[in-house]
C-alpha positions, 0 to 999 in steps of 0.5 A: 374649134374655138381658141381656148385655155380649157383646163381637161382635168375639171372641164372648165373654161379658162380663158378663151381668146379672139382669132386673128383679123384677115388685117392682122394676119396680113400685118404679120405676114409683112412684118415676117417678110421684113424680119427675114430680110435682115434676119438672115443677114445676122451672124451666128454669133449673134443669133448663138447669143438669142438662142442660149438667151432662150434657154435660160429664160425657159430653165428660169421660168419652167416652173410657172411654163410647166404649170401653163402647160399643164393647165392648158393639156392636162399632162402630168406637171412632172412630164410638164417639166420635163418637156420645159428642161427637153426645150431649154436643152434644145436651145442650148443645143442647136446655140452650140451645132449652128454653125458646124452644121451649117458650114460650107462643104467643100469639094475634096478634089474640084478638078472633078468638076472642071472647078478651081474651087466648088462647095455647097452652102446652107442658106436660109429660105425665109419665112416658116409656117408651122402648123403645131399639135397640142400633145407636145405644145413646147417641144414639138414649136421648138424642134422647129423653133431652135434649129429654123431660127439658128440657120437664119429663118423665121418663124410663124407658129400656128398652134393648135387652138387648145394650147393658146396660151402657150402658143403666145410664150413662143412669141414673148420668149424670143422676144424677150432671148432679143431677136428682132421684131416678126422674126418669131411670131405667133398666129392665133388661128383657125385652121381655116386660115392656113391654106392663105397663109400658106399659099401667100408668095412671102411664105417659102416652106411650112412643117406641120405636125399632126393627123394624116388629114392635116398632113394631106391637105397642107401637103395637097396645097404646098405641093400646089404652090412649088414650096417645101413642107416636113410632115410628121403625122399619126404613128402606130408603133410596134413594141416585139418583145422576143423570147430572149428579152429581159421581160421585167425591163421590157414589160416596165418600157412598155408601160412607160412608152404606152403612157406617156403623155397620158397616152398621147404621143406618136412615138408611143409604143401602141401595137405589142407583138409578142412570140409565143414563147414569152406571151403570157409572162410578158403579159402577166407583167404588162397588165399589172403594170399598167392597171396598177398605174395611178390615176388622178390630178395631173398637178400630184407628184403621185399621179400617172396618168392625167386626162386626155387633153380634148372631150373629143379626143376621150370620146374618140378612145371611147369608141375605137375601144367600143368597136373592139369589145363588139367584135370580139376583143377581150379586155384584161384591165381598163376599156370602161370611161372613168366616172369623174369631172374631166376627161379621164381614161384609165389605162387599157389593155386589149386582145384578141385583136383582129383586123376587122376590128378598127385598133387593128389599123387607125392610131389610138391616141390615148393610154389603150395597148393592144396585145399580138401573139406571134410565133416566130421573127417572120411574124412579128416582123409582117405585123409589124409593117402591117399598118401605113404609118411608120414613124418609131419601132422597138425591139427586145431581143439580146439576140444579135442576129434578130437584133439585125433582122429588126434593123434591117426588116421593120419599115419606119422613121427609127428602130429602138433595140431594148430602151423606149423610142425617144427623140434625141435634139442629136438624131434626126426625126420623122417617118415614112409612109402615112407618117411623114417625111422630112427630118426634124432635127439633128442636122437633117433638120436645121437644114430641112430648110436651107438652100444647099447652094453649089458654088462652082468657080472656074 
């Protein structure tokens, strides 16, 4: 895939970039290693100033940065502005909380381990390679960068090849915030350069957000060279609606959740599992809301859904929908590629899904929802867990016993009750099963790339 900004609204190439040469990669690895030795010794007070400054720069430049993101990957400008704001807030949150999150943890009773003192100290690992996707080009990278840098690590960002301007902005942002040379670098390289960097002894760890296949490849290499990784991979989140649910609220949130970011979100609700007692009522509300969404130019505030980020992404959606329809699925709205420039696909709802359809087991990365009818809470939980993915999940019920069942029995990295699944900087984020392992954000995320050093004093 070429390293280029191609506007998905028009299909026109805006700018192309040359990949770094082998020599240039070597120079950046050397610079990162040199920076790591000094950066780990910087004080929290200094890192706090730098990270707060990064957040301030983002806030000052939010309009221009949002325009850049919309141009590169097609999310609505409203969504892009919100993403900039979320990244700025993350900078400030980790600046304010990192020192406390990584404070020494003394053992309350050191005598129990025959010591006069015993504690755990969190120390940075060094150079961390981040392999990031295009769908939230700011947020995905920032939720790695802010905690990793505040913990004393340095970062190497290998971003998706279709968002190079956003990738370069990150390096410039942290440089202008005052971080020392080499503390955060962007690497404009293809995926073929990742293995060499991951095997390099100067790289201590890696984190990847992306596809299941990419995660498996990185995990295999990291396992061979014994390096820690955090993987956030695909999702096929269930959205369960039970008879006691507020159907108007559930349908509204279902529509937003399925179509956020033009439907291109790992934690978007994708499989809508509805109890038979309210299936028809919910389906009517949901289909009407999906069908009413405005598809158009993402720079217009009235637009709900912009284009998919890549031409291949739209082709993938077309194939999944065509496969389902050929095998008997009913199209309740949408279902046909729009006849216009750019890579647009309409909000689509499919029903009558069977296990032989690809949409049953594969992640649908676009504004396509699949509806299922179930007859009991047991059936709902079984179907919710009938996927190789387990990132987020969502259940709507006012019955506290049912809420407890969903929280306990759904296999996922998160369970949201009566609200939309999302990421909060204060809560750990990640999945299980084929959705990956490890956690980002909160205390779990900042400790992911730290050595928990045990200290024992006689």
